[in-house]
FILO-307466 format. One record per residue (C-alpha): x, y, z; residue number from 1. Coordinates in steps of 0.25 Angstrom, whole numbers, plus 5000, padded with zeros to 4 digits. Example, Ala and Ser with C-alpha at 12.3 -4.5 7.8 and 13.67 -1.06 7.14 Angstrom:
2
     x     y     z    i
  5049  4982  5031    1
  5055  4996  5029    2
END
This chain:
519
     x     y     z    i
  4950  4936  4864    1
  4939  4938  4854    2
  4935  4926  4844    3
  4941  4934  4833    4
  4954  4934  4841    5
  4954  4919  4843    6
  4951  4917  4828    7
  4962  4926  4824    8
  4972  4919  4834    9
  4968  4905  4829   10
  4970  4909  4815   11
  4984  4915  4818   12
  4989  4903  4825   13
  4983  4894  4814   14
  4991  4902  4804   15
  5004  4901  4813   16
  5002  4885  4812   17
  4999  4886  4797   18
  5011  4896  4795   19
  5021  4886  4802   20
  5015  4874  4794   21
  5018  4882  4781   22
  5031  4887  4786   23
  5036  4873  4789   24
  5030  4868  4777   25
  5038  4878  4768   26
  5051  4874  4775   27
  5048  4859  4772   28
  5044  4862  4758   29
  5057  4870  4755   30
  5065  4858  4761   31
  5057  4850  4750   32
  5063  4858  4740   33
  5076  4852  4744   34
  5077  4839  4736   35
  5085  4831  4747   36
  5075  4835  4758   37
  5063  4831  4749   38
  5070  4817  4745   39
  5073  4815  4760   40
  5059  4817  4764   41
  5053  4808  4753   42
  5062  4797  4757   43
  5061  4799  4772   44
  5046  4798  4776   45
  5049  4800  4791   46
  5056  4814  4788   47
  5045  4818  4778   48
  5034  4815  4789   49
  5042  4822  4799   50
  5043  4835  4791   51
  5028  4834  4788   52
  5025  4832  4803   53
  5034  4843  4808   54
  5028  4853  4798   55
  5013  4849  4802   56
  5016  4847  4817   57
  5024  4859  4819   58
  5013  4867  4812   59
  5002  4861  4821   60
  5011  4863  4833   61
  5012  4878  4831   62
  4997  4879  4829   63
  4995  4871  4842   64
  5005  4879  4850   65
  4998  4892  4846   66
  4984  4887  4847   67
  4985  4880  4860   68
  4983  4892  4869   69
  4969  4894  4862   70
  4964  4880  4860   71
  4955  4876  4872   72
  4959  4862  4873   73
  4974  4866  4873   74
  4972  4877  4883   75
  4965  4867  4892   76
  4975  4857  4891   77
  4987  4867  4893   78
  4979  4872  4906   79
  4978  4858  4912   80
  4993  4854  4908   81
  4998  4867  4914   82
  4989  4865  4927   83
  4995  4851  4928   84
  5010  4856  4927   85
  5007  4867  4936   86
  5001  4857  4946   87
  5014  4850  4946   88
  5021  4862  4951   89
  5011  4865  4962   90
  5019  4869  4974   91
  5032  4870  4966   92
  5035  4885  4969   93
  5048  4890  4964   94
  5057  4899  4973   95
  5053  4914  4972   96
  5061  4922  4961   97
  5066  4936  4965   98
  5061  4933  4979   99
  5048  4939  4978  100
  5039  4938  4991  101
  5033  4925  4995  102
  5018  4925  4997  103
  5009  4925  5009  104
  4994  4922  5008  105
  4985  4927  5020  106
  4973  4917  5017  107
  4959  4920  5022  108
  4957  4905  5024  109
  4944  4898  5029  110
  4948  4899  5043  111
  4951  4914  5042  112
  4938  4916  5035  113
  4930  4908  5045  114
  4936  4916  5056  115
  4932  4929  5050  116
  4917  4923  5049  117
  4917  4919  5035  118
  4914  4932  5029  119
  4910  4934  5014  120
  4921  4944  5012  121
  4935  4945  5018  122
  4934  4954  5031  123
  4940  4967  5027  124
  4946  4970  5040  125
  4953  4956  5040  126
  4958  4959  5026  127
  4964  4972  5031  128
  4971  4965  5042  129
  4977  4955  5032  130
  4982  4966  5024  131
  4988  4974  5035  132
  4996  4962  5041  133
  5002  4960  5027  134
  5006  4975  5027  135
  5012  4974  5041  136
  5019  4962  5037  137
  5026  4970  5026  138
  5021  4960  5015  139
  5027  4963  5001  140
  5013  4964  4995  141
  4999  4961  4999  142
  4988  4955  4990  143
  4974  4955  4995  144
  4966  4944  4987  145
  4953  4948  4993  146
  4942  4953  4985  147
  4938  4967  4991  148
  4926  4969  4981  149
  4915  4970  4992  150
  4914  4978  5005  151
  4910  4970  5017  152
  4896  4978  5017  153
  4890  4978  5003  154
  4881  4989  5008  155
  4883  5001  5017  156
  4896  5007  5023  157
  4910  5001  5021  158
  4912  4990  5032  159
  4922  4993  5043  160
  4931  4981  5038  161
  4931  4986  5024  162
  4934  5000  5029  163
  4946  4995  5037  164
  4952  4989  5024  165
  4949  5002  5016  166
  4956  5010  5027  167
  4967  5001  5028  168
  4970  5001  5013  169
  4969  5016  5012  170
  4978  5019  5024  171
  4988  5008  5018  172
  4990  5016  5005  173
  4991  5029  5013  174
  5001  5024  5023  175
  5010  5017  5012  176
  5011  5029  5003  177
  5019  5036  5014  178
  5025  5023  5020  179
  5041  5023  5018  180
  5042  5009  5021  181
  5035  5003  5009  182
  5037  4988  5015  183
  5025  4993  5024  184
  5016  4995  5012  185
  5015  4982  5004  186
  5006  4983  4991  187
  4992  4978  4994  188
  4985  4972  4982  189
  4970  4971  4982  190
  4962  4962  4973  191
  4953  4970  4963  192
  4941  4961  4958  193
  4935  4962  4945  194
  4920  4964  4942  195
  4922  4961  4927  196
  4933  4952  4922  197
  4941  4958  4910  198
  4938  4952  4896  199
  4946  4954  4883  200
  4936  4965  4880  201
  4934  4973  4893  202
  4942  4975  4906  203
  4938  4970  4919  204
  4930  4979  4929  205
  4936  4979  4944  206
  4926  4978  4956  207
  4925  4991  4964  208
  4927  4986  4978  209
  4924  4993  4991  210
  4939  4997  4992  211
  4937  5005  4979  212
  4925  5012  4985  213
  4932  5015  4998  214
  4943  5022  4991  215
  4954  5012  4992  216
  4962  5014  4980  217
  4974  5008  4973  218
  4987  5014  4978  219
  4999  5008  4972  220
  5008  5001  4977  221
  5001  5000  4990  222
  4987  4996  4987  223
  4984  4990  4973  224
  4973  4982  4966  225
  4974  4970  4957  226
  4966  4958  4951  227
  4966  4943  4954  228
  4960  4937  4941  229
  4964  4924  4936  230
  4960  4916  4924  231
  4957  4902  4920  232
  4957  4894  4907  233
  4943  4895  4901  234
  4943  4880  4899  235
  4946  4877  4914  236
  4934  4872  4921  237
  4941  4874  4934  238
  4944  4888  4931  239
  4959  4887  4937  240
  4965  4900  4940  241
  4976  4898  4930  242
  4979  4911  4924  243
  4982  4925  4930  244
  4976  4938  4925  245
  4988  4948  4928  246
  4979  4960  4925  247
  4965  4964  4922  248
  4961  4975  4913  249
  4951  4983  4921  250
  4941  4995  4920  251
  4941  5002  4933  252
  4933  5015  4935  253
  4931  5016  4920  254
  4946  5016  4917  255
  4953  5004  4910  256
  4964  4999  4919  257
  4973  4986  4922  258
  4972  4979  4935  259
  4985  4970  4938  260
  4982  4957  4945  261
  4987  4954  4959  262
  4997  4945  4953  263
  5003  4955  4943  264
  5003  4966  4953  265
  5010  4958  4964  266
  5020  4954  4955  267
  5023  4968  4950  268
  5024  4973  4964  269
  5033  4962  4969  270
  5042  4965  4956  271
  5042  4980  4958  272
  5036  4983  4944  273
  5021  4987  4946  274
  5024  5000  4937  275
  5028  4991  4926  276
  5016  4982  4928  277
  5007  4993  4927  278
  5014  4998  4915  279
  5013  4985  4908  280
  4998  4983  4911  281
  4994  4996  4904  282
  4996  4988  4891  283
  4984  4979  4895  284
  4975  4989  4900  285
  4962  4990  4894  286
  4958  5001  4884  287
  4946  5005  4891  288
  4935  5000  4900  289
  4927  4994  4888  290
  4939  4988  4881  291
  4950  4979  4885  292
  4964  4981  4878  293
  4964  4972  4866  294
  4978  4973  4862  295
  4987  4967  4873  296
  5002  4965  4873  297
  5006  4950  4874  298
  5013  4951  4887  299
  5016  4962  4898  300
  5030  4963  4902  301
  5034  4969  4916  302
  5041  4965  4929  303
  5049  4954  4921  304
  5036  4948  4918  305
  5030  4945  4904  306
  5014  4943  4906  307
  5005  4938  4894  308
  4993  4947  4892  309
  4984  4934  4889  310
  4978  4930  4902  311
  4976  4916  4898  312
  4990  4914  4892  313
  4998  4903  4899  314
  5008  4912  4904  315
  4997  4918  4913  316
  4995  4906  4921  317
  4998  4906  4935  318
  5009  4896  4939  319
  5003  4891  4951  320
  5014  4885  4961  321
  5009  4888  4975  322
  4997  4879  4979  323
  4986  4881  4989  324
  4981  4867  4992  325
  4990  4858  5001  326
  4986  4843  5000  327
  4973  4848  4993  328
  4969  4857  5004  329
  4971  4872  5007  330
  4984  4873  5015  331
  4984  4874  5030  332
  4988  4889  5034  333
  4999  4894  5036  334
  5004  4888  5023  335
  5018  4890  5016  336
  5021  4887  5002  337
  5036  4885  4999  338
  5044  4887  4986  339
  5053  4877  4980  340
  5065  4882  4989  341
  5056  4881  5002  342
  5053  4896  5003  343
  5039  4900  5007  344
  5032  4906  4994  345
  5018  4907  5001  346
  5013  4907  5015  347
  4998  4906  5017  348
  4992  4911  5031  349
  4978  4911  5036  350
  4974  4926  5036  351
  4967  4924  5049  352
  4978  4929  5058  353
  4983  4940  5049  354
  4969  4946  5048  355
  4967  4948  5063  356
  4969  4962  5069  357
  4979  4963  5075  358
  4986  4951  5067  359
  4994  4941  5076  360
  4999  4934  5064  361
  5015  4934  5060  362
  5016  4944  5049  363
  5031  4940  5046  364
  5027  4930  5035  365
  5020  4941  5027  366
  5032  4950  5027  367
  5037  4953  5012  368
  5027  4943  5007  369
  5016  4944  4996  370
  5004  4943  5005  371
  4991  4939  4999  372
  4978  4939  5006  373
  4967  4930  5001  374
  4957  4920  5005  375
  4955  4905  5003  376
  4943  4903  5012  377
  4931  4896  5007  378
  4937  4893  4994  379
  4931  4906  4988  380
  4944  4911  4982  381
  4950  4898  4979  382
  4953  4894  4964  383
  4958  4882  4956  384
  4972  4883  4951  385
  4981  4872  4944  386
  4987  4869  4957  387
  4975  4868  4965  388
  4965  4877  4971  389
  4970  4890  4978  390
  4965  4903  4984  391
  4965  4915  4974  392
  4976  4921  4983  393
  4985  4910  4980  394
  4982  4910  4965  395
  4987  4925  4966  396
  5000  4920  4974  397
  5003  4910  4964  398
  5001  4920  4952  399
  5010  4930  4959  400
  5020  4919  4962  401
  5020  4915  4947  402
  5022  4929  4942  403
  5033  4933  4952  404
  5040  4919  4950  405
  5040  4921  4935  406
  5034  4907  4933  407
  5023  4911  4923  408
  5021  4900  4913  409
  5030  4900  4900  410
  5025  4892  4888  411
  5037  4886  4880  412
  5039  4892  4867  413
  5034  4888  4853  414
  5048  4884  4849  415
  5049  4874  4860  416
  5035  4868  4856  417
  5040  4868  4841  418
  5052  4859  4845  419
  5042  4850  4854  420
  5033  4849  4842  421
  5044  4845  4833  422
  5048  4834  4842  423
  5034  4829  4843  424
  5032  4828  4828  425
  5046  4822  4826  426
  5043  4811  4836  427
  5029  4808  4830  428
  5035  4807  4816  429
  5046  4798  4821  430
  5036  4788  4827  431
  5026  4790  4816  432
  5035  4788  4803  433
  5049  4785  4808  434
  5046  4772  4815  435
  5038  4759  4811  436
  5023  4757  4815  437
  5026  4750  4828  438
  5034  4761  4834  439
  5025  4773  4829  440
  5016  4772  4842  441
  5028  4776  4849  442
  5027  4790  4844  443
  5016  4793  4853  444
  5024  4787  4865  445
  5036  4797  4861  446
  5026  4808  4860  447
  5021  4805  4874  448
  5035  4805  4879  449
  5037  4818  4873  450
  5025  4823  4880  451
  5030  4818  4893  452
  5043  4825  4891  453
  5035  4838  4888  454
  5027  4836  4901  455
  5040  4834  4909  456
  5045  4847  4902  457
  5033  4854  4906  458
  5033  4851  4920  459
  5048  4853  4922  460
  5048  4867  4915  461
  5035  4872  4921  462
  5043  4875  4934  463
  5046  4889  4928  464
  5033  4890  4920  465
  5038  4884  4907  466
  5026  4878  4901  467
  5026  4868  4889  468
  5011  4868  4884  469
  5008  4853  4885  470
  4995  4855  4877  471
  5004  4857  4865  472
  5010  4843  4863  473
  4997  4837  4867  474
  4990  4845  4856  475
  5001  4841  4846  476
  5000  4827  4848  477
  4984  4827  4847  478
  4985  4835  4834  479
  4996  4825  4828  480
  4988  4813  4832  481
  4976  4819  4826  482
  4984  4823  4813  483
  4990  4809  4811  484
  4976  4803  4813  485
  4971  4810  4801  486
  4980  4806  4789  487
  4973  4816  4780  488
  4978  4828  4788  489
  4992  4823  4787  490
  4990  4821  4772  491
  4983  4835  4771  492
  4995  4841  4778  493
  5005  4834  4769  494
  4997  4838  4756  495
  4997  4853  4761  496
  5012  4852  4764  497
  5014  4847  4749  498
  5005  4858  4743  499
  5013  4868  4751  500
  5026  4863  4746  501
  5021  4862  4732  502
  5016  4877  4733  503
  5030  4881  4739  504
  5037  4874  4728  505
  5028  4882  4718  506
  5031  4895  4724  507
  5046  4893  4725  508
  5046  4889  4710  509
  5039  4902  4707  510
  5049  4909  4715  511
  5060  4903  4707  512
  5054  4906  4694  513
  5052  4920  4698  514
  5067  4921  4702  515
  5072  4914  4689  516
  5064  4924  4680  517
  5069  4936  4688  518
  5083  4932  4689  519
END
C-alpha cells in the first residue's frame, strides 16, 4: 500500500469518527430543543455529563475501532493478545467436520537424515520411495514439502537419483490418465519456490527447478504445483508464522498467472471444487509481469469459503491447534495427536522405514489420509508459531486443518463494540459524577471487572474462532484516562458542542423563516 493510500485511509477513517461525533451531536442538540429535556439536563448534572461523555466517547470508539488495524502499537498488542488466547487452546482440537481425512506426516527427522549420511539435499531416490509408498497406500492426497529447486549435481548430467524422480513423476501422470480406479492415483502437490517475492507493485517470480528443465509439467489433477508462503507481522521481532498467503500472483515464462498455496489447493481438492477455486483466483491475477493488480475484490467466495484478499487481515491468521513440542521437546516417533473426541487427527512417522526399497513399513495408516512429506532434521525447516516451534510441514497441516474445519478468526462486529463502549462510558460516568468522591476510585475497579469479563468472553468464544479484539478496550481506557487528565480538552469539546448546537438552532431558525414566508 503506497503512502498516499495510507494517508487517504487515515483521512477517511478520521472523517468517519468526526461524522459520528457530528451525527450524535445533532441528535442531542435536537433533543435540547425540547424544553423538558433541556430542563432535565440542567437540573441533573449526572445525566448532562452522561450525554456529553457518550457523544465524545462513542465518537472516539468509532475512530479507534477503524484505526486499530493500522496503528502499530495496537497491531502489536492485538498480535500478542491473540497469541496468548491461541496458546490456551494449544492441543484443543475440535472434531473433524464433514469427515475430511486425517493427516499423516512422514518426517525426515534427525535419525533418518543421519542414516542417509546427512546430505545437503534430500536424496531424490529416497523421496521417490516416500511418494511411491503413499501412492500404493491409496492416500487421499500427497503433499511434498521438500524444495526441489536444485539438482543433486549442480554441473554436468542429471544425477541418477534425480532421474529416478523425474521418470517416476512422468510415468505416474501417463498411467493415471488411463487408470480406471482413480483411488490408485491420489493428487501429488509439489512445492514451487519463489526467487522473488510478490509486492504490491509486481508479481512474484518462481524458481525454474530441475524438474521443469527435465520436462516434468503440471498435469491436473494428478500432479500440481503450489506455494508455501507465510507472513508475519512487520513489528514481530520473532517473525512468527502467523498469517498464511493462500495464493501468489506470479510471472512464469513471461506470462502473468496466479499460484495457489498448498493450503488452498489441498482444501479445494478435498472439497471437490478446484474449478471454482481457479475461477475465483482469476480476479486477483496480475495485469502483467510488470504490474500487479491494483483493484482487488474485498474477498473471494468459493467452496463455502469467504477469504479476505488482504494478506495481513486478522481473518488470514492460521488457527494453530496441533502442537509439535511435547514437554518442550520434539515428540518421540511415532506420535499421534487426537481431537477432542479421541479420534486421531495427525500421526507422525519417521520417514526412514518408508523410504527403504522395498519398504517394510505398514502402509495401512496412510490409507485415505492427507500425507505430507517433510523434514524436521537439524532445525533447518522449523519456525516459531504462537503455540511453539514446529516444522514447516506441520504449519501447513495446521493451516489446512484451519481452512477445512472452518475455524478461521471472525472479529466481532462494530455493533457489539458500540454496545460495549456504551457500557464502559456509562460505568465511568456513574463513578465519576454519580457517587461521592470517596467512591469514585471504584470506577476503575468496575472497569477492571469489565475487562476481566471481556477476557473470559474472548477465551470462551475463541473456540470457534470468534475474536473480541482486546486491544480496543485497552486503547479506550488509555484515551479516556488521557482525556480526563486534560481538563482543557473536555472544556474544548463542550465548547465545540455548544457552538454546534447554536449553529444548528440558527439553521433551523432560517429554515422556519423560509417556510413561513413561502406558506
